[in-house]
Backbone bond lengths (Angstrom), bond angles and torsions (degrees), N, CA, C in turn:
res aa  C-N    CA-C-N  psi(-1)  N-CA   C-N-CA  omega(-1)  CA-C   N-CA-C  phi
1 M - - - 1.439 - - 1.524 108.40 -
2 T 1.301 116.93 142.82 1.460 121.08 176.26 1.529 108.32 -128.61
3 T 1.318 114.30 155.63 1.463 121.25 179.13 1.522 108.27 -125.58
4 Q 1.286 116.47 131.44 1.464 120.77 178.30 1.509 108.49 -82.92
5 I 1.353 117.40 135.23 1.450 122.16 176.51 1.516 108.97 -131.47
6 A 1.310 115.54 157.04 1.462 120.32 175.39 1.524 108.11 -102.36
7 V 1.317 115.97 133.35 1.469 121.29 -178.53 1.527 107.51 -130.73
8 R 1.329 116.70 130.55 1.484 121.47 175.73 1.522 106.54 -94.80
9 L 1.333 114.33 129.02 1.459 121.54 178.67 1.507 110.14 -127.54
10 P 1.334 117.19 149.95 1.461 120.01 176.80 1.547 110.45 -62.67
11 D 1.338 114.90 151.68 1.458 120.48 -178.25 1.512 113.63 -54.08
12 E 1.341 117.65 -38.33 1.470 120.23 -178.21 1.521 112.16 -65.47
13 L 1.347 116.78 -33.97 1.471 119.35 176.44 1.534 110.19 -72.48
14 I 1.301 117.77 -38.07 1.463 120.34 176.89 1.529 110.63 -62.13
15 E 1.317 115.86 -40.82 1.479 119.43 177.95 1.534 109.71 -62.32
16 Y 1.318 116.15 -41.26 1.474 118.86 179.24 1.526 110.34 -65.58
17 V 1.323 117.44 -46.91 1.462 122.07 -179.70 1.517 109.63 -60.54
18 D 1.336 117.52 -46.20 1.436 120.18 179.68 1.521 112.47 -63.90
19 G 1.330 116.16 -32.22 1.472 119.73 174.89 1.506 112.90 -65.32
20 L 1.335 115.86 -38.96 1.465 119.79 176.10 1.532 111.35 -62.46
21 V 1.313 114.50 -41.80 1.496 118.89 -179.53 1.524 109.17 -68.92
22 A 1.337 117.37 -45.24 1.462 120.46 -178.44 1.510 112.17 -62.27
23 S 1.326 118.03 -34.29 1.458 121.53 -178.41 1.511 112.42 -80.08
24 G 1.332 116.90 -10.12 1.457 120.95 -178.12 1.529 113.15 87.39
25 A 1.335 117.22 3.18 1.455 120.61 178.62 1.505 112.21 -69.29
26 S 1.326 116.99 -21.91 1.455 122.31 176.29 1.520 109.46 -143.68
27 P 1.306 117.33 146.48 1.476 118.72 -177.01 1.515 114.49 -76.77
28 S 1.353 118.20 -19.96 1.463 119.58 -176.04 1.516 110.43 -164.39
29 R 1.323 115.22 165.62 1.465 120.31 174.48 1.530 109.17 -60.14
30 A 1.329 115.41 -44.14 1.456 119.51 -178.63 1.538 111.70 -58.94
31 A 1.312 115.75 -39.20 1.492 119.50 179.89 1.530 110.41 -64.90
32 V 1.339 117.69 -36.56 1.455 120.27 177.88 1.533 110.00 -64.77
33 V 1.328 116.26 -47.58 1.469 120.09 -178.52 1.530 109.39 -64.01
34 L 1.321 118.03 -43.41 1.458 121.24 178.70 1.513 111.33 -58.44
35 R 1.330 116.35 -45.90 1.462 120.48 -179.28 1.519 110.95 -62.96
36 A 1.346 116.77 -40.35 1.461 120.69 179.12 1.531 111.67 -62.36
37 I 1.320 115.96 -42.59 1.462 119.76 179.30 1.520 110.49 -68.32
38 E 1.328 117.64 -42.19 1.459 119.45 179.02 1.525 110.88 -63.20
39 D 1.353 117.74 -41.05 1.457 121.39 177.05 1.547 110.55 -62.69
40 H 1.311 116.40 -42.01 1.469 120.81 179.02 1.527 110.52 -62.67
41 R 1.323 116.06 -43.62 1.466 120.24 179.47 1.525 110.85 -63.68
42 R 1.331 116.36 -45.34 1.461 121.03 179.89 1.540 110.33 -60.21
43 N 1.343 116.73 -42.65 1.459 121.94 178.36 1.521 110.75 -64.17
44 H 1.327 117.23 -41.27 1.467 121.65 178.18 1.518 110.74 -58.51
45 F 1.330 116.72 -48.23 1.461 119.67 -179.60 1.528 112.94 -68.21
46 A 1.334 116.64 -33.10 1.463 120.35 175.78 1.536 111.12 -65.12
47 E 1.321 116.07 -41.70 1.448 120.38 177.40 1.537 110.60 -64.66
48 Q 1.311 115.58 -41.03 1.462 119.73 178.21 1.528 109.31 -62.59
49 D 1.307 117.99 -44.95 1.476 121.38 177.80 1.522 111.33 -61.78
50 A 1.312 117.24 -39.25 1.467 120.60 179.19 1.522 111.42 -64.58
51 R 1.349 117.20 -39.31 1.464 120.97 177.40 1.530 109.95 -64.20
52 I 1.335 116.40 -43.81 1.456 120.13 178.58 1.532 109.81 -62.01
53 Y 1.323 116.69 -46.81 1.455 120.08 179.84 1.527 111.22 -60.91
54 A 1.301 117.04 -45.06 1.476 120.87 -179.70 1.513 112.40 -61.28
55 S 1.333 115.62 -33.30 1.470 117.97 -178.20 1.550 112.36 -80.11
56 L 1.316 116.32 -15.26 1.456 119.46 -173.55 1.508 115.56 -108.63
57 I 1.327 116.98 -17.33 1.485 117.07 -178.94 1.512 109.22 -74.07
58 G 1.294 116.64 158.94 1.447 122.13 178.75 1.506 110.85 -63.83
59 K 1.333 118.47 127.59 1.454 121.26 -177.20 1.536 111.20 -69.61
60 E 1.317 117.68 -39.03 1.443 121.21 -179.52 1.530 112.13 -78.60
61 D 1.313 115.36 -33.96 1.465 121.99 -178.14 1.518 109.07 -128.70
62 P 1.367 116.26 97.78 1.468 117.59 -176.27 1.532 113.98 -65.83
63 D 1.315 118.11 -10.20 1.480 120.75 175.25 1.504 112.31 -85.40
64 D 1.342 117.48 -7.47 1.456 122.29 178.90 1.516 109.20 -79.59
65 L 1.298 117.31 109.19 1.470 121.73 -177.36 1.528 112.70 -105.35
66 D 1.321 116.44 18.48 1.483 120.02 -179.65 1.534 111.90 -59.13
67 G 1.341 115.83 -41.60 1.481 118.30 179.60 1.519 111.73 -63.76
68 L 1.310 116.09 -42.38 1.448 120.73 179.03 1.541 110.83 -65.15
69 A 1.301 116.61 -41.86 1.471 120.39 177.81 1.510 111.24 -62.94
70 A 1.345 117.92 -41.64 1.459 121.19 179.64 1.519 110.22 -64.85
71 W 1.333 116.55 -40.69 1.494 120.06 178.16 1.529 109.90 -62.84
72 G 1.322 116.74 -42.80 1.465 121.65 -178.95 1.506 113.83 -61.24
73 T 1.297 117.55 -28.46 1.453 120.44 -179.68 1.517 113.06 -75.66
74 T 1.337 116.21 -16.14 1.475 119.29 -179.31 1.530 113.54 -108.27
75 H 1.325 117.43 2.45 1.487 120.79 -179.45 1.517 109.22 -125.56
76 P 1.313 117.11 128.64 1.473 119.55 178.15 1.512 111.88 -62.40
77 M 1.291 116.50 141.95 1.459 121.48 -177.32 1.522 112.12 -81.97
78 G 1.319 117.73 -25.46 1.445 121.07 -178.39 1.502 114.48 72.64
79 I 1.319 117.37 20.17 1.464 120.73 177.80 1.522 107.05 -116.09
80 D 1.287 115.56 125.14 1.462 119.84 -179.84 1.502 111.23 -113.51
């Protein structure tokens, strides 16, 4: 299911988006916006994972992944 929304963007961003569409790099304005949001979401989760990893690795020995392994056993992976 998808939902249509209205978004106001500055003229310079519209020019950039329209350039991507005109060049064939993207099929539509909506595809550009969708890709930007997906990239932002992916980056957000990667940063979150990096913070978790940084808090769990061994401080004296960064190759010690025991803390990360212990954390992983108590959190569902969400992969089926």
